[in-house]
DRENDOLO-102634 format. One record per residue (C-alpha): chain; residue number from 1; x, y, z. Coordinates in pm, 1 decimal. Example, Ala and Ser with C-alpha at 12.3 -4.5 7.8 and 13.67 -1.06 7.14 Angstrom:
2
<rec c="A" k="1" east="1230.0" north="-450.0" up="780.0"/>
<rec c="A" k="2" east="1367.0" north="-106.0" up="714.0"/>
END
This chain:
322
<rec c="A" k="1" east="6797.7" north="6581.9" up="3275.2"/>
<rec c="A" k="2" east="6679.4" north="6436.5" up="3606.1"/>
<rec c="A" k="3" east="6312.8" north="6486.9" up="3522.6"/>
<rec c="A" k="4" east="6287.8" north="6225.3" up="3246.6"/>
<rec c="A" k="5" east="6001.1" north="6427.7" up="3103.5"/>
<rec c="A" k="6" east="6084.4" north="6556.8" up="2756.7"/>
<rec c="A" k="7" east="6280.0" north="6435.1" up="2458.0"/>
<rec c="A" k="8" east="6553.9" north="6681.0" up="2551.9"/>
<rec c="A" k="9" east="6564.0" north="6543.4" up="2909.0"/>
<rec c="A" k="10" east="6599.5" north="6186.8" up="2785.8"/>
<rec c="A" k="11" east="6868.1" north="6266.4" up="2530.9"/>
<rec c="A" k="12" east="7071.6" north="6455.8" up="2789.3"/>
<rec c="A" k="13" east="7042.3" north="6164.5" up="3031.6"/>
<rec c="A" k="14" east="7159.3" north="5917.9" up="2766.6"/>
<rec c="A" k="15" east="7471.4" north="6122.2" up="2695.8"/>
<rec c="A" k="16" east="7543.1" north="6192.7" up="3063.6"/>
<rec c="A" k="17" east="7533.9" north="5825.3" up="3160.0"/>
<rec c="A" k="18" east="7747.7" north="5738.8" up="2859.1"/>
<rec c="A" k="19" east="8011.3" north="5984.7" up="2988.6"/>
<rec c="A" k="20" east="7953.3" north="6217.6" up="2694.7"/>
<rec c="A" k="21" east="7913.4" north="6598.6" up="2698.3"/>
<rec c="A" k="22" east="7553.7" north="6716.5" up="2686.0"/>
<rec c="A" k="23" east="7620.6" north="7054.0" up="2524.3"/>
<rec c="A" k="24" east="7594.6" north="6930.6" up="2164.1"/>
<rec c="A" k="25" east="7966.8" north="6864.5" up="2116.1"/>
<rec c="A" k="26" east="7955.4" north="6487.6" up="2169.5"/>
<rec c="A" k="27" east="8036.4" north="6262.3" up="1875.2"/>
<rec c="A" k="28" east="7729.3" north="6065.2" up="1985.5"/>
<rec c="A" k="29" east="7493.0" north="6364.5" up="2003.2"/>
<rec c="A" k="30" east="7288.5" north="6270.5" up="1693.3"/>
<rec c="A" k="31" east="7320.8" north="5898.2" up="1764.2"/>
<rec c="A" k="32" east="7168.0" north="5948.0" up="2109.5"/>
<rec c="A" k="33" east="6851.0" north="6092.9" up="1956.4"/>
<rec c="A" k="34" east="6844.1" north="5822.5" up="1690.1"/>
<rec c="A" k="35" east="6872.0" north="5549.7" up="1953.2"/>
<rec c="A" k="36" east="6610.2" north="5722.8" up="2167.9"/>
<rec c="A" k="37" east="6362.2" north="5696.5" up="1883.1"/>
<rec c="A" k="38" east="6463.3" north="5338.2" up="1813.7"/>
<rec c="A" k="39" east="6383.0" north="5256.8" up="2175.7"/>
<rec c="A" k="40" east="6057.8" north="5453.7" up="2156.9"/>
<rec c="A" k="41" east="5946.4" north="5263.0" up="1848.0"/>
<rec c="A" k="42" east="6043.4" north="4934.4" up="2007.8"/>
<rec c="A" k="43" east="5831.4" north="5014.8" up="2312.1"/>
<rec c="A" k="44" east="5517.5" north="5149.1" up="2144.7"/>
<rec c="A" k="45" east="5513.5" north="4862.3" up="1894.3"/>
<rec c="A" k="46" east="5465.2" north="4620.0" up="2183.4"/>
<rec c="A" k="47" east="5804.3" north="4578.3" up="2349.3"/>
<rec c="A" k="48" east="5891.5" north="4229.5" up="2221.7"/>
<rec c="A" k="49" east="6217.8" north="4352.8" up="2069.0"/>
<rec c="A" k="50" east="6344.7" north="4427.3" up="2419.8"/>
<rec c="A" k="51" east="6170.3" north="4137.3" up="2593.7"/>
<rec c="A" k="52" east="6039.5" north="3852.1" up="2370.4"/>
<rec c="A" k="53" east="5776.7" north="3764.3" up="2631.4"/>
<rec c="A" k="54" east="5623.3" north="4111.3" up="2619.9"/>
<rec c="A" k="55" east="5376.3" north="4213.1" up="2349.8"/>
<rec c="A" k="56" east="5150.4" north="4480.1" up="2487.4"/>
<rec c="A" k="57" east="4864.6" north="4688.7" up="2354.4"/>
<rec c="A" k="58" east="4948.4" north="4996.1" up="2559.4"/>
<rec c="A" k="59" east="4662.7" north="5194.4" up="2713.2"/>
<rec c="A" k="60" east="4851.7" north="5519.2" up="2650.5"/>
<rec c="A" k="61" east="4837.8" north="5472.6" up="2273.4"/>
<rec c="A" k="62" east="4460.4" north="5498.9" up="2264.7"/>
<rec c="A" k="63" east="4347.7" north="5798.0" up="2060.2"/>
<rec c="A" k="64" east="4159.4" north="6055.5" up="2264.2"/>
<rec c="A" k="65" east="3931.7" north="6144.2" up="1972.2"/>
<rec c="A" k="66" east="3782.1" north="5863.2" up="1768.2"/>
<rec c="A" k="67" east="3834.0" north="5839.5" up="1395.4"/>
<rec c="A" k="68" east="3547.6" north="5956.8" up="1175.2"/>
<rec c="A" k="69" east="3457.8" north="5888.8" up="812.2"/>
<rec c="A" k="70" east="3177.9" north="6029.8" up="600.1"/>
<rec c="A" k="71" east="3066.4" north="5777.5" up="339.7"/>
<rec c="A" k="72" east="2983.0" north="5935.7" up="5.3"/>
<rec c="A" k="73" east="2667.7" north="5866.5" up="-193.8"/>
<rec c="A" k="74" east="2681.8" north="5711.3" up="-539.6"/>
<rec c="A" k="75" east="2763.1" north="5925.3" up="-843.6"/>
<rec c="A" k="76" east="2518.5" north="5841.3" up="-1122.7"/>
<rec c="A" k="77" east="2393.2" north="6174.9" up="-1258.1"/>
<rec c="A" k="78" east="2362.1" north="6185.3" up="-1636.8"/>
<rec c="A" k="79" east="2527.4" north="5924.7" up="-1856.0"/>
<rec c="A" k="80" east="2878.3" north="5809.2" up="-1938.8"/>
<rec c="A" k="81" east="3052.1" north="5762.9" up="-2272.7"/>
<rec c="A" k="82" east="3258.5" north="5442.5" up="-2280.5"/>
<rec c="A" k="83" east="3457.6" north="5284.3" up="-2561.8"/>
<rec c="A" k="84" east="3548.7" north="4918.9" up="-2591.7"/>
<rec c="A" k="85" east="3920.7" north="4856.7" up="-2531.6"/>
<rec c="A" k="86" east="3979.3" north="5215.1" up="-2413.4"/>
<rec c="A" k="87" east="4058.5" north="5352.6" up="-2067.3"/>
<rec c="A" k="88" east="3896.9" north="5690.7" up="-2140.4"/>
<rec c="A" k="89" east="3547.0" north="5765.6" up="-2015.1"/>
<rec c="A" k="90" east="3348.5" north="6089.2" up="-2035.2"/>
<rec c="A" k="91" east="3074.1" north="6203.1" up="-1798.4"/>
<rec c="A" k="92" east="2782.5" north="6389.3" up="-1956.2"/>
<rec c="A" k="93" east="2756.3" north="6583.4" up="-1629.0"/>
<rec c="A" k="94" east="3096.2" north="6656.4" up="-1478.5"/>
<rec c="A" k="95" east="3106.9" north="6548.3" up="-1110.1"/>
<rec c="A" k="96" east="3174.9" north="6827.6" up="-864.7"/>
<rec c="A" k="97" east="3413.3" north="6608.1" up="-663.4"/>
<rec c="A" k="98" east="3701.0" north="6397.9" up="-787.7"/>
<rec c="A" k="99" east="3605.0" north="6039.1" up="-862.2"/>
<rec c="A" k="100" east="3963.7" north="5911.3" up="-855.8"/>
<rec c="A" k="101" east="3979.4" north="5585.2" up="-662.6"/>
<rec c="A" k="102" east="3606.7" north="5518.8" up="-703.0"/>
<rec c="A" k="103" east="3478.9" north="5188.4" up="-836.8"/>
<rec c="A" k="104" east="3295.6" north="5225.3" up="-1166.8"/>
<rec c="A" k="105" east="3029.6" north="5009.1" up="-1328.9"/>
<rec c="A" k="106" east="2813.5" north="5049.6" up="-1636.7"/>
<rec c="A" k="107" east="2459.0" north="4920.3" up="-1592.3"/>
<rec c="A" k="108" east="2412.9" north="4592.0" up="-1777.1"/>
<rec c="A" k="109" east="2784.3" north="4507.5" up="-1788.2"/>
<rec c="A" k="110" east="2926.4" north="4281.4" up="-1515.8"/>
<rec c="A" k="111" east="3284.1" north="4408.2" up="-1496.3"/>
<rec c="A" k="112" east="3377.1" north="4666.0" up="-1234.3"/>
<rec c="A" k="113" east="3666.6" north="4907.7" up="-1282.3"/>
<rec c="A" k="114" east="3847.6" north="5168.7" up="-1075.8"/>
<rec c="A" k="115" east="3870.8" north="5529.6" up="-1188.5"/>
<rec c="A" k="116" east="4245.7" north="5588.3" up="-1170.9"/>
<rec c="A" k="117" east="4243.4" north="5957.5" up="-1265.4"/>
<rec c="A" k="118" east="3983.1" north="6233.1" up="-1250.2"/>
<rec c="A" k="119" east="3982.6" north="6599.8" up="-1158.6"/>
<rec c="A" k="120" east="3683.6" north="6761.6" up="-989.1"/>
<rec c="A" k="121" east="3444.3" north="6945.5" up="-1225.9"/>
<rec c="A" k="122" east="3600.2" north="6783.8" up="-1534.8"/>
<rec c="A" k="123" east="3407.2" north="6549.0" up="-1764.4"/>
<rec c="A" k="124" east="3694.8" north="6326.5" up="-1870.7"/>
<rec c="A" k="125" east="3833.3" north="6046.0" up="-1655.5"/>
<rec c="A" k="126" east="4059.6" north="5744.9" up="-1688.8"/>
<rec c="A" k="127" east="3999.4" north="5383.3" up="-1586.9"/>
<rec c="A" k="128" east="4265.3" north="5158.7" up="-1436.4"/>
<rec c="A" k="129" east="4225.5" north="4919.5" up="-1730.0"/>
<rec c="A" k="130" east="4049.8" north="4916.4" up="-2067.4"/>
<rec c="A" k="131" east="3671.2" north="4907.1" up="-2072.2"/>
<rec c="A" k="132" east="3557.9" north="4556.4" up="-2166.4"/>
<rec c="A" k="133" east="3194.1" north="4620.1" up="-2257.7"/>
<rec c="A" k="134" east="3034.3" north="4749.5" up="-2575.1"/>
<rec c="A" k="135" east="3097.5" north="5103.5" up="-2689.8"/>
<rec c="A" k="136" east="2814.9" north="5326.5" up="-2567.1"/>
<rec c="A" k="137" east="2795.4" north="5705.2" up="-2579.6"/>
<rec c="A" k="138" east="2506.5" north="5732.9" up="-2333.3"/>
<rec c="A" k="139" east="2540.5" north="5449.6" up="-2083.7"/>
<rec c="A" k="140" east="2384.3" north="5452.7" up="-1738.9"/>
<rec c="A" k="141" east="2651.2" north="5404.5" up="-1472.0"/>
<rec c="A" k="142" east="2751.4" north="5413.0" up="-1108.3"/>
<rec c="A" k="143" east="3071.6" north="5554.8" up="-957.4"/>
<rec c="A" k="144" east="3098.5" north="5416.8" up="-604.5"/>
<rec c="A" k="145" east="3328.1" north="5521.9" up="-320.9"/>
<rec c="A" k="146" east="3410.0" north="5194.7" up="-144.1"/>
<rec c="A" k="147" east="3772.2" north="5242.0" up="-32.6"/>
<rec c="A" k="148" east="3851.0" north="5497.3" up="238.5"/>
<rec c="A" k="149" east="4177.0" north="5618.7" up="387.4"/>
<rec c="A" k="150" east="4181.3" north="5603.7" up="765.9"/>
<rec c="A" k="151" east="4358.2" north="5836.5" up="1009.9"/>
<rec c="A" k="152" east="4719.5" north="5913.5" up="923.6"/>
<rec c="A" k="153" east="4834.7" north="5817.3" up="1273.0"/>
<rec c="A" k="154" east="4642.6" north="5487.4" up="1288.3"/>
<rec c="A" k="155" east="4842.8" north="5199.7" up="1430.7"/>
<rec c="A" k="156" east="4567.8" north="4944.2" up="1497.8"/>
<rec c="A" k="157" east="4190.3" north="4948.3" up="1503.2"/>
<rec c="A" k="158" east="4050.4" north="4852.7" up="1843.2"/>
<rec c="A" k="159" east="3682.2" north="4840.3" up="1752.7"/>
<rec c="A" k="160" east="3455.1" north="4755.5" up="1462.8"/>
<rec c="A" k="161" east="3346.3" north="5049.7" up="1252.6"/>
<rec c="A" k="162" east="3042.0" north="5208.6" up="1414.7"/>
<rec c="A" k="163" east="2737.7" north="5334.3" up="1223.8"/>
<rec c="A" k="164" east="2421.6" north="5479.9" up="1372.1"/>
<rec c="A" k="165" east="2179.6" north="5494.7" up="1082.0"/>
<rec c="A" k="166" east="1923.0" north="5222.6" up="1000.5"/>
<rec c="A" k="167" east="1933.2" north="5105.0" up="1364.7"/>
<rec c="A" k="168" east="2279.7" north="4959.2" up="1305.1"/>
<rec c="A" k="169" east="2557.2" north="4995.4" up="1560.5"/>
<rec c="A" k="170" east="2852.7" north="4796.9" up="1430.1"/>
<rec c="A" k="171" east="3013.7" north="4726.8" up="1094.8"/>
<rec c="A" k="172" east="3225.6" north="4417.5" up="1168.1"/>
<rec c="A" k="173" east="3567.8" north="4392.3" up="1008.6"/>
<rec c="A" k="174" east="3616.7" north="4068.5" up="815.1"/>
<rec c="A" k="175" east="3890.6" north="3931.3" up="586.0"/>
<rec c="A" k="176" east="3900.7" north="4084.0" up="239.0"/>
<rec c="A" k="177" east="3838.3" north="3749.0" up="68.3"/>
<rec c="A" k="178" east="3527.7" north="3701.1" up="281.5"/>
<rec c="A" k="179" east="3404.6" north="4049.4" up="193.0"/>
<rec c="A" k="180" east="3449.7" north="3971.3" up="-178.1"/>
<rec c="A" k="181" east="3252.9" north="3648.9" up="-137.3"/>
<rec c="A" k="182" east="2967.9" north="3801.5" up="60.7"/>
<rec c="A" k="183" east="2943.4" north="4120.9" up="-143.6"/>
<rec c="A" k="184" east="3064.8" north="4068.8" up="-501.6"/>
<rec c="A" k="185" east="3143.8" north="4398.2" up="-673.9"/>
<rec c="A" k="186" east="2915.2" north="4312.1" up="-967.4"/>
<rec c="A" k="187" east="2619.6" north="4308.3" up="-723.5"/>
<rec c="A" k="188" east="2727.4" north="4592.5" up="-493.7"/>
<rec c="A" k="189" east="2440.6" north="4800.5" up="-360.8"/>
<rec c="A" k="190" east="2366.0" north="5110.4" up="-155.2"/>
<rec c="A" k="191" east="2300.4" north="5156.3" up="214.9"/>
<rec c="A" k="192" east="2481.0" north="5145.6" up="546.9"/>
<rec c="A" k="193" east="2764.1" north="4892.0" up="508.0"/>
<rec c="A" k="194" east="2717.9" north="4554.2" up="671.0"/>
<rec c="A" k="195" east="3089.2" north="4469.2" up="676.5"/>
<rec c="A" k="196" east="3431.0" north="4616.5" up="605.3"/>
<rec c="A" k="197" east="3778.8" north="4482.1" up="535.0"/>
<rec c="A" k="198" east="4126.5" north="4626.7" up="562.3"/>
<rec c="A" k="199" east="4295.5" north="4659.3" up="222.6"/>
<rec c="A" k="200" east="4610.2" north="4830.1" up="345.9"/>
<rec c="A" k="201" east="4781.9" north="4951.1" up="658.8"/>
<rec c="A" k="202" east="4546.7" north="5249.4" up="685.5"/>
<rec c="A" k="203" east="4275.5" north="5183.8" up="428.8"/>
<rec c="A" k="204" east="3939.2" north="5007.3" up="449.5"/>
<rec c="A" k="205" east="3686.1" north="4882.7" up="195.5"/>
<rec c="A" k="206" east="3314.4" north="4879.2" up="275.1"/>
<rec c="A" k="207" east="3048.5" north="4639.8" up="154.1"/>
<rec c="A" k="208" east="2806.8" north="4911.5" up="35.4"/>
<rec c="A" k="209" east="2856.6" north="5242.4" up="-139.7"/>
<rec c="A" k="210" east="2637.6" north="5467.8" up="74.4"/>
<rec c="A" k="211" east="2331.9" north="5665.3" up="-28.7"/>
<rec c="A" k="212" east="2144.2" north="5719.3" up="-355.2"/>
<rec c="A" k="213" east="2106.4" north="6097.2" up="-335.3"/>
<rec c="A" k="214" east="2372.6" north="6366.5" up="-306.3"/>
<rec c="A" k="215" east="2250.0" north="6447.3" up="44.4"/>
<rec c="A" k="216" east="2258.5" north="6083.8" up="164.2"/>
<rec c="A" k="217" east="2574.1" north="6097.9" up="375.6"/>
<rec c="A" k="218" east="2662.8" north="5829.3" up="630.7"/>
<rec c="A" k="219" east="2880.5" north="5891.9" up="938.0"/>
<rec c="A" k="220" east="3108.3" north="5609.0" up="1048.0"/>
<rec c="A" k="221" east="3322.4" north="5612.5" up="1364.2"/>
<rec c="A" k="222" east="3610.2" north="5392.1" up="1473.5"/>
<rec c="A" k="223" east="3837.3" north="5357.7" up="1775.3"/>
<rec c="A" k="224" east="4209.5" north="5309.6" up="1730.8"/>
<rec c="A" k="225" east="4557.4" north="5314.5" up="1873.1"/>
<rec c="A" k="226" east="4764.5" north="5606.0" up="1745.7"/>
<rec c="A" k="227" east="5119.0" north="5575.0" up="1614.1"/>
<rec c="A" k="228" east="5336.7" north="5824.9" up="1803.8"/>
<rec c="A" k="229" east="5548.8" north="6084.9" up="1628.2"/>
<rec c="A" k="230" east="5925.9" north="6066.9" up="1661.0"/>
<rec c="A" k="231" east="6086.3" north="6244.0" up="1953.8"/>
<rec c="A" k="232" east="6313.9" north="6545.4" up="1909.9"/>
<rec c="A" k="233" east="6569.8" north="6727.3" up="2120.6"/>
<rec c="A" k="234" east="6305.6" north="6964.6" up="2252.2"/>
<rec c="A" k="235" east="6018.2" north="6993.8" up="2499.6"/>
<rec c="A" k="236" east="5803.9" north="6730.3" up="2325.2"/>
<rec c="A" k="237" east="5697.8" north="6455.0" up="2565.0"/>
<rec c="A" k="238" east="5671.3" north="6084.2" up="2478.5"/>
<rec c="A" k="239" east="5331.4" north="5921.0" up="2520.3"/>
<rec c="A" k="240" east="5491.2" north="5671.3" up="2758.3"/>
<rec c="A" k="241" east="5375.8" north="5750.6" up="3115.5"/>
<rec c="A" k="242" east="5628.2" north="5976.2" up="3285.5"/>
<rec c="A" k="243" east="5727.1" north="5722.9" up="3552.9"/>
<rec c="A" k="244" east="5837.4" north="5481.0" up="3279.9"/>
<rec c="A" k="245" east="6011.9" north="5717.7" up="3040.8"/>
<rec c="A" k="246" east="6346.3" north="5628.5" up="3196.7"/>
<rec c="A" k="247" east="6313.0" north="5294.0" up="3012.0"/>
<rec c="A" k="248" east="6362.8" north="5477.5" up="2685.3"/>
<rec c="A" k="249" east="6681.5" north="5639.9" up="2815.3"/>
<rec c="A" k="250" east="6809.2" north="5311.4" up="2962.6"/>
<rec c="A" k="251" east="6760.4" north="5123.1" up="2637.5"/>
<rec c="A" k="252" east="6902.4" north="5399.4" up="2419.0"/>
<rec c="A" k="253" east="7199.2" north="5437.6" up="2652.7"/>
<rec c="A" k="254" east="7281.2" north="5069.1" up="2607.4"/>
<rec c="A" k="255" east="7308.3" north="5129.2" up="2231.4"/>
<rec c="A" k="256" east="7546.7" north="5422.2" up="2279.2"/>
<rec c="A" k="257" east="7759.0" north="5224.7" up="2526.9"/>
<rec c="A" k="258" east="7770.3" north="4928.2" up="2288.4"/>
<rec c="A" k="259" east="7901.6" north="5159.6" up="2015.9"/>
<rec c="A" k="260" east="8174.3" north="5265.2" up="2261.0"/>
<rec c="A" k="261" east="8255.4" north="4901.5" up="2352.4"/>
<rec c="A" k="262" east="8164.5" north="4985.6" up="2709.9"/>
<rec c="A" k="263" east="8088.1" north="4676.8" up="2918.1"/>
<rec c="A" k="264" east="7810.4" north="4863.2" up="3102.0"/>
<rec c="A" k="265" east="7589.4" north="4831.8" up="2791.8"/>
<rec c="A" k="266" east="7453.0" north="4492.7" up="2900.6"/>
<rec c="A" k="267" east="7368.1" north="4625.5" up="3246.5"/>
<rec c="A" k="268" east="7161.0" north="4911.1" up="3105.3"/>
<rec c="A" k="269" east="6988.8" north="4667.4" up="2872.1"/>
<rec c="A" k="270" east="6887.7" north="4453.0" up="3170.6"/>
<rec c="A" k="271" east="6760.8" north="4760.7" up="3354.2"/>
<rec c="A" k="272" east="6551.7" north="4860.1" up="3053.0"/>
<rec c="A" k="273" east="6409.5" north="4506.8" up="3023.5"/>
<rec c="A" k="274" east="6317.0" north="4505.7" up="3392.5"/>
<rec c="A" k="275" east="6144.1" north="4841.9" up="3355.3"/>
<rec c="A" k="276" east="5952.3" north="4718.8" up="3052.6"/>
<rec c="A" k="277" east="5821.1" north="4419.1" up="3246.8"/>
<rec c="A" k="278" east="5703.3" north="4647.3" up="3526.7"/>
<rec c="A" k="279" east="5523.7" north="4872.5" up="3278.6"/>
<rec c="A" k="280" east="5368.0" north="4566.0" up="3115.5"/>
<rec c="A" k="281" east="5227.9" north="4446.3" up="3448.1"/>
<rec c="A" k="282" east="5082.3" north="4789.0" up="3519.2"/>
<rec c="A" k="283" east="4933.9" north="4800.6" up="3168.4"/>
<rec c="A" k="284" east="4760.8" north="4465.1" up="3213.8"/>
<rec c="A" k="285" east="4619.9" north="4574.3" up="3548.9"/>
<rec c="A" k="286" east="4474.0" north="4887.2" up="3392.0"/>
<rec c="A" k="287" east="4318.4" north="4682.2" up="3112.8"/>
<rec c="A" k="288" east="4167.5" north="4439.7" up="3364.5"/>
<rec c="A" k="289" east="4019.7" north="4725.7" up="3564.2"/>
<rec c="A" k="290" east="3881.6" north="4904.3" up="3257.6"/>
<rec c="A" k="291" east="3524.9" north="4841.4" up="3366.4"/>
<rec c="A" k="292" east="3261.1" north="4832.9" up="3095.1"/>
<rec c="A" k="293" east="3515.4" north="4833.9" up="2812.4"/>
<rec c="A" k="294" east="3557.7" north="4475.2" up="2702.4"/>
<rec c="A" k="295" east="3708.9" north="4581.1" up="2370.1"/>
<rec c="A" k="296" east="3995.4" north="4771.9" up="2533.6"/>
<rec c="A" k="297" east="4325.5" north="4611.7" up="2438.8"/>
<rec c="A" k="298" east="4172.8" north="4406.2" up="2159.7"/>
<rec c="A" k="299" east="4343.6" north="4464.4" up="1828.5"/>
<rec c="A" k="300" east="4134.3" north="4424.2" up="1516.9"/>
<rec c="A" k="301" east="4401.8" north="4243.4" up="1319.4"/>
<rec c="A" k="302" east="4438.9" north="4343.3" up="956.5"/>
<rec c="A" k="303" east="4239.1" north="4104.1" up="735.1"/>
<rec c="A" k="304" east="4248.6" north="3830.1" up="994.8"/>
<rec c="A" k="305" east="3948.1" north="3884.0" up="1220.4"/>
<rec c="A" k="306" east="3713.4" north="3590.8" up="1212.3"/>
<rec c="A" k="307" east="3365.3" north="3653.2" up="1080.6"/>
<rec c="A" k="308" east="3114.1" north="3642.2" up="1362.2"/>
<rec c="A" k="309" east="2773.0" north="3498.4" up="1289.3"/>
<rec c="A" k="310" east="2635.2" north="3311.1" up="988.8"/>
<rec c="A" k="311" east="2679.2" north="3411.9" up="627.2"/>
<rec c="A" k="312" east="2359.5" north="3569.5" up="496.9"/>
<rec c="A" k="313" east="2206.3" north="3685.9" up="172.5"/>
<rec c="A" k="314" east="2113.1" north="4053.2" up="125.7"/>
<rec c="A" k="315" east="1762.6" north="3966.9" up="242.5"/>
<rec c="A" k="316" east="1895.7" north="3813.7" up="562.3"/>
<rec c="A" k="317" east="1861.5" north="3441.2" up="485.5"/>
<rec c="A" k="318" east="2131.8" north="3222.2" up="635.4"/>
<rec c="A" k="319" east="2332.6" north="3046.1" up="365.5"/>
<rec c="A" k="320" east="2627.1" north="2918.6" up="568.1"/>
<rec c="A" k="321" east="2848.4" north="2987.1" up="863.8"/>
<rec c="A" k="322" east="3210.6" north="3036.3" up="954.7"/>
END
């Protein structure tokens, strides 16, 4: 209990200071763990719930291993059978991998669809809406993987996407509307993406669909802050540095005491707020001293990053700026 190290330590401390038994018989036993996780979430999300002037990007949330994606090449082997006003399509050569979620376009027809259902090695597939072009039993086509799920524990991106092929280092993240303007789906092409946009909490869309051959794979890396897992009444340790874990117990204890109408609740809340401010100062010092890492602590906000540099055509000609 005195170590403030594990989830079990913190829960026991919460109950002890609330004058409750720590052997599992307290009426507040489950509530203590619930409030511990509420405090944990309030801290790792920035801390502003406890102190409105605090909104930190904590160094201890940084993922040790970077996120990695492998961008798939286009699927265009054989032909496709499409029928006007129907959602059913049929590949002449069944793709080995599922095409569900891929964008789909028939050559010569401007509209782009999404394949909503497909099973690997099967010829039949379903579009998200009816096909609007002419019926064609042997149409040339492209199925393009543009949307990718990111790491399950992603909280925020802290870097652009990083590619290493074609002498390209970064794939800047831009707003989705800007991506649509720069790279209309009807004109989408292959290659290492030039830009990406967030289309969900943990999902990104890229400006290009990758390679032309089945062996043309593209590796993309990204740095991110990881969302911590909930704490349990066990030996699991919070990501919060050990010297500051008492803040979690202080804050959670104030919730338990408030439920008991104990006037000490406000005192524990003040102690937790003071501890949070100290941790915030230490966090900012670490960020300042993070030599050679100017991106550390910079959140790539979802769909709100400004586009850096002028707007260009595919050939590189400047056509405007932001």
